[in-house]
C-alpha positions in Angstrom: 27.2 34.6 93.9 26.5 36.5 90.8 29.7 35.2 89.3 28.7 31.6 90.0 25.3 32.1 88.4 26.9 33.7 85.3 29.4 30.8 85.0 26.5 28.4 85.2 24.7 30.3 82.6 27.7 30.2 80.4 28.1 26.5 80.9 24.4 26.0 80.1 24.8 28.0 76.9 28.0 26.1 75.9 26.3 22.8 76.5 23.8 23.1 73.6 26.7 24.3 71.5 28.6 21.2 72.3 25.6 19.1 71.6 25.2 20.9 68.2 28.8 20.2 67.4 28.3 16.6 68.4 25.1 16.2 66.3 26.9 17.9 63.3 29.7 15.4 63.5 27.2 12.6 63.7 25.4 13.9 60.6 28.7 14.1 58.7 29.5 10.6 59.7 26.1 9.4 58.5 26.6 11.1 55.2 29.8 9.3 54.6 28.2 5.9 55.2 26.8 3.5 52.5 24.2 4.8 50.0 21.7 2.6 51.8 21.6 5.1 54.7 21.2 8.1 52.5 17.7 8.5 53.9 19.3 10.0 57.0 20.2 13.0 54.9 16.6 14.1 54.6 16.3 17.5 56.3 13.1 17.8 58.3 11.7 20.9 59.9 10.3 21.1 63.4 6.8 20.3 62.2 7.8 17.2 60.3 7.6 18.7 56.7 10.4 18.4 54.1 12.4 21.3 52.9 11.8 22.1 49.2 15.4 23.2 48.6 16.7 19.7 49.2 13.9 17.8 47.3 15.9 17.3 44.1 19.0 16.1 45.9 17.0 13.7 47.9 15.4 12.1 44.8 18.8 11.7 43.3 20.3 10.1 46.3 17.3 7.9 46.8 17.5 6.7 43.2 21.0 5.4 43.8 20.2 4.0 47.3 17.3 1.7 46.0 18.2 -1.9 45.2 18.2 -3.0 41.6 14.7 -3.7 40.2 12.9 -1.3 42.6 11.6 1.8 40.9 10.9 5.1 42.4 7.2 4.8 41.7 7.1 1.8 44.0 8.6 3.6 47.0 7.0 5.5 49.9 9.0 7.2 52.6 7.5 8.1 56.0 9.2 10.6 58.3 7.9 11.2 61.8 8.7 14.4 63.7 10.2 14.0 67.1 7.7 16.3 68.7 4.7 15.8 66.4 2.2 12.9 66.1 1.5 13.5 62.4 3.3 11.6 59.7 4.7 13.1 56.6 4.4 10.7 53.5 6.4 11.4 50.4 5.6 9.4 47.3 8.6 9.3 45.0 7.9 8.8 41.2 10.0 8.9 38.0 11.5 12.3 37.4 9.8 13.7 34.3 12.2 14.7 31.5 11.6 17.4 28.9 10.6 14.9 26.3 8.0 13.2 28.5 6.6 16.6 29.4 6.2 17.5 25.8 4.6 14.2 25.1 2.1 14.7 27.9 1.1 18.1 26.7 0.7 16.9 23.1 -2.6 15.6 21.7 -3.4 12.0 20.8 -0.6 10.1 19.1 -1.4 8.5 15.7 0.7 5.6 14.8 1.8 5.4 11.2 1.0 2.4 9.1 3.7 -0.2 9.1 5.9 0.0 6.1 5.5 -3.1 3.9 8.6 -5.3 3.7 9.5 -6.0 0.0 11.0 -9.3 1.0 7.8 -10.4 2.7 5.7 -9.3 -0.4 8.0 -11.4 -2.7 7.7 -14.3 -0.3 3.9 -14.0 -0.4 3.9 -13.9 -4.2 6.1 -17.0 -4.4 3.8 -18.8 -1.9 0.7 -18.0 -4.0 2.5 -19.0 -7.2 3.6 -22.3 -5.7 0.1 -23.1 -4.5 -1.5 -22.2 -7.8 1.1 -24.3 -9.7 0.6 -27.2 -7.4 -3.2 -27.1 -8.0 -2.9 -26.8 -11.8 -0.3 -29.6 -12.0 -2.6 -31.9 -9.9 -5.5 -31.0 -12.2 -3.5 -31.8 -15.4 -2.3 -35.1 -14.0 -5.8 -36.1 -12.9 -7.1 -35.3 -16.4 -4.4 -37.4 -18.1 -5.0 -40.3 -15.7 -8.8 -40.0 -16.4 -9.6 -39.3 -12.7 -10.4 -35.6 -12.9 -13.2 -33.8 -14.7 -12.6 -31.0 -17.2 -14.8 -28.2 -18.6 -15.3 -28.5 -22.3 -16.8 -26.1 -24.8 -17.5 -28.4 -27.7 -18.1 -25.7 -30.4 -15.1 -23.7 -29.3 -12.8 -26.7 -29.0 -13.8 -27.8 -32.6 -12.9 -24.4 -34.0 -9.5 -24.5 -32.2 -8.7 -27.9 -33.6 -9.5 -26.8 -37.1 -7.3 -23.7 -36.7 -4.4 -25.8 -35.6 -4.8 -28.3 -38.4 -5.1 -25.5 -41.0 -2.0 -23.8 -39.6 0.0 -27.0 -40.2 -1.3 -27.2 -43.8 -0.5 -23.5 -44.5 3.0 -24.0 -43.1 3.5 -26.9 -45.6 2.3 -24.7 -48.5 4.6 -22.0 -47.3 7.6 -24.3 -47.3 6.8 -25.6 -50.8 6.4 -22.0 -52.2 9.7 -21.0 -50.6 11.4 -24.0 -52.4 9.8 -23.0 -55.7 11.1 -19.5 -55.2 14.6 -20.7 -54.5 14.6 -23.0 -57.6 13.1 -20.3 -59.8 15.7 -17.8 -58.7 18.5 -20.2 -59.6 16.9 -20.9 -63.0 16.6 -17.2 -63.7 20.2 -16.6 -62.7 21.3 -19.5 -65.0 19.1 -18.1 -67.9 20.7 -14.7 -67.5 24.2 -16.1 -67.6 23.3 -18.2 -70.6 21.9 -15.2 -72.5 25.1 -13.3 -71.8 27.2 -16.2 -73.1 25.1 -16.5 -76.3 25.4 -12.7 -76.9 29.2 -12.9 -76.6 29.4 -15.7 -79.1 27.1 -13.9 -81.5 29.7 -11.1 -81.7 32.7 -13.4 -82.1 31.2 -16.0 -84.5 30.3 -14.4 -87.8 29.0 -17.6 -89.3 26.6 -18.2 -86.3 25.9 -14.6 -85.5 22.1 -14.8 -86.0 21.6 -18.2 -84.3 23.5 -17.1 -81.2 21.7 -13.8 -81.2 18.2 -15.5 -81.3 19.1 -17.7 -78.3 20.5 -14.8 -76.4 17.3 -12.8 -76.8 15.1 -15.8 -75.8 17.1 -16.5 -72.6 17.1 -12.8 -71.7 13.3 -12.7 -72.2 12.8 -15.8 -70.1 15.0 -14.4 -67.4 13.0 -11.2 -67.4 9.6 -13.0 -67.2 11.1 -15.3 -64.5 12.0 -12.2 -62.4 8.4 -11.0 -62.8 7.1 -14.4 -61.7 9.6 -14.5 -58.9 8.3 -11.2 -57.6 4.7 -12.5 -57.6 5.7 -15.7 -55.8 7.7 -13.8 -53.1 4.7 -11.5 -52.6 2.5 -14.6 -52.1 5.1 -16.1 -49.6 5.3 -12.8 -47.6 1.5 -12.6 -47.3 1.0 -16.2 -46.3 3.9 -16.0 -43.9 2.3 -13.0 -42.2 -1.0 -14.8 -41.9 0.5 -18.0 -40.5 3.3 -16.8 -38.3 1.7 -13.5 -37.0 -2.1 -13.5 -37.3 -2.8 -17.1 -36.6 0.1 -17.4 -34.1 -1.4 -14.4 -32.1 -4.8 -16.1 -32.0 -3.2 -19.4 -30.8 -1.4 -17.5 -28.1 -4.8 -16.3 -26.8 -5.9 -19.9 -27.1 -3.1 -21.0 -24.8 -4.0 -18.4 -22.3 -7.6 -19.6 -22.5 -6.5 -23.2 -21.9 -4.4 -22.1 -18.8 -7.4 -20.2 -17.4 -9.6 -23.3 -18.0 -7.1 -25.5 -16.1 -7.0 -23.0 -13.2 -10.8 -22.8 -13.2 -11.2 -26.6 -13.0 -8.5 -26.9 -10.3 -10.3 -24.4 -8.0 -13.7 -25.9 -8.9 -12.5 -29.3 -7.8 -11.2 -27.9 -4.5 -14.5 -26.3 -3.8 -16.4 -29.5 -4.6 -14.2 -31.5 -2.3 -14.7 -29.0 0.5 -18.5 -28.9 0.0 -18.6 -32.7 0.3 -16.9 -32.6 3.7 -18.2 -31.6 7.1 -19.2 -28.0 7.8 -18.0 -26.6 11.1 -16.1 -23.6 12.5 -12.9 -24.8 11.0 -14.1 -25.7 7.5 -16.5 -22.8 6.9 -13.7 -20.1 6.5 -11.9 -22.4 4.1 -15.1 -23.0 2.1 -15.7 -19.3 1.9 -12.2 -18.5 0.8 -12.3 -21.3 -1.8 -15.6 -19.9 -3.1 -14.0 -16.5 -3.6 -11.0 -18.0 -5.5 -13.4 -20.1 -7.6 -15.4 -17.0 -8.5 -12.3 -15.1 -9.5 -11.0 -17.9 -11.8 -14.5 -18.4 -13.2 -14.6 -14.8 -14.3 -11.2 -15.1 -15.8 -12.1 -18.2 -17.7 -15.3 -16.7 -19.1 -13.4 -13.6 -20.2 -10.7 -15.6 -22.0 -13.3 -17.8 -23.7 -15.1 -14.7 -25.0 -11.8 -13.3 -26.3 -11.0 -16.5 -28.1 -14.4 -16.6 -29.8 -14.0 -13.0 -31.0 -10.5 -13.6 -32.3 -11.5 -16.8 -34.1 -14.3 -14.9 -35.8 -12.1 -12.0 -37.0 -9.3 -14.4 -38.0 -11.7 -16.4 -40.3 -12.8 -13.3 -42.0 -9.2 -12.0 -42.5 -8.0 -15.4 -43.6 -10.6 -15.7 -46.4 -9.9 -12.2 -47.7 -6.1 -12.6 -47.7 -6.0 -16.1 -49.2 -8.5 -15.2 -51.8 -6.3 -12.4 -53.2 -3.1 -14.4 -52.9 -4.4 -17.5 -54.6 -5.7 -15.4 -57.5 -2.4 -13.7 -57.8 -0.5 -17.0 -57.8 -2.7 -18.6 -60.4 -2.7 -15.7 -62.8 1.1 -15.2 -62.6 1.9 -18.9 -63.1 -0.5 -19.2 -66.0 0.8 -16.1 -67.8 4.4 -17.1 -67.3 4.1 -20.6 -68.8 1.8 -19.2 -71.6 4.5 -16.8 -72.5 2.1 -13.9 -72.1 4.4 -11.2 -70.9 1.8 -8.5 -71.0 -0.6 -10.6 -68.9 2.1 -11.3 -66.4 3.0 -7.6 -66.0 -0.7 -6.8 -65.7 -1.1 -9.3 -62.9 1.6 -7.5 -60.9 0.1 -4.1 -61.5 -3.3 -5.5 -60.3 -1.9 -6.4 -56.9 0.4 -3.3 -56.7 3.6 -5.4 -56.8 6.8 -3.5 -57.7 9.8 -5.4 -58.9 13.2 -4.5 -57.7 15.5 -3.6 -60.6 18.8 -5.6 -60.4 21.5 -3.4 -58.9 19.0 -0.7 -57.8 20.0 -1.1 -54.2 23.7 -0.7 -55.0 25.0 2.9 -54.4 26.3 4.8 -57.3 30.0 5.7 -57.6 29.2 9.2 -56.6 27.6 8.1 -53.3 30.5 5.9 -52.5 33.0 8.8 -52.7 
């Protein structure tokens, strides 16, 4: 009897062990199934709570078991204990990496300013230049066709016209003076050669020694005075050339800038007038305000250039009178002394204006310097 009871007890104890073996084989079979059934691998305690030791592995397997497009943050898993009425809810979210943790702990993030693209800046400059060129071209065409209005400063425009006319006349005088200098140089060169020829014949012709000698001295004296006059004329040419091609030209360059500013001013003024004549609504008011700002900028530029031109014209007139007064006195005195044969007066004129003549051959290096 006791043996039977002990055998039954042994059978009872072996029965759960067999069940455990069977459940273990079932769990291994479930683990080998598709990732879709990986939720069966979640170890649950008797009270329905998850084991912490398997949390990381569960999250990893769950990540691969979810269909594409479904994030962990959108998933909730409910596990119910076999002998408990409570539910255990596990909310799965994205696994925080080291970088994200560091970012969460850090303070407010300040975004840096966007780096300006050089290509976009150039494109913007080209766009503004094209728009400005279009407006100015339209203004010029309108003025030539007699349709557009232009801003005119009568007093300033008259001074500019006189300056341009005087420049043309000064250039004509300059060309004539250069021609005179060239012809005088050729004459002096011929007189010098003629004097050398007379001197040579004076030595070789005993009968006409005195006659050739007189002519040789006269031609050499004329050549010397011619060189003095040539120095005065060249000084006159250099001074007038500086006045015409540098001082006046610089003023006319400022005048061109003033005229360009005037065209831009009238172009933006016309745009503003056209916008003011149109309707005023939510769409046109920003355009009118922008046009008003551009008009004000070009108006200030125009006023500044007009003031600059007025100042330069004033100083140019004073400088021109002073320079031409001295040069005209020099030219008159030198010509009069030369043709009067007054050598002393001619030399005194050059000293008065601090003109130094270049000695023929002075620029040539000596034989010692050439070695």
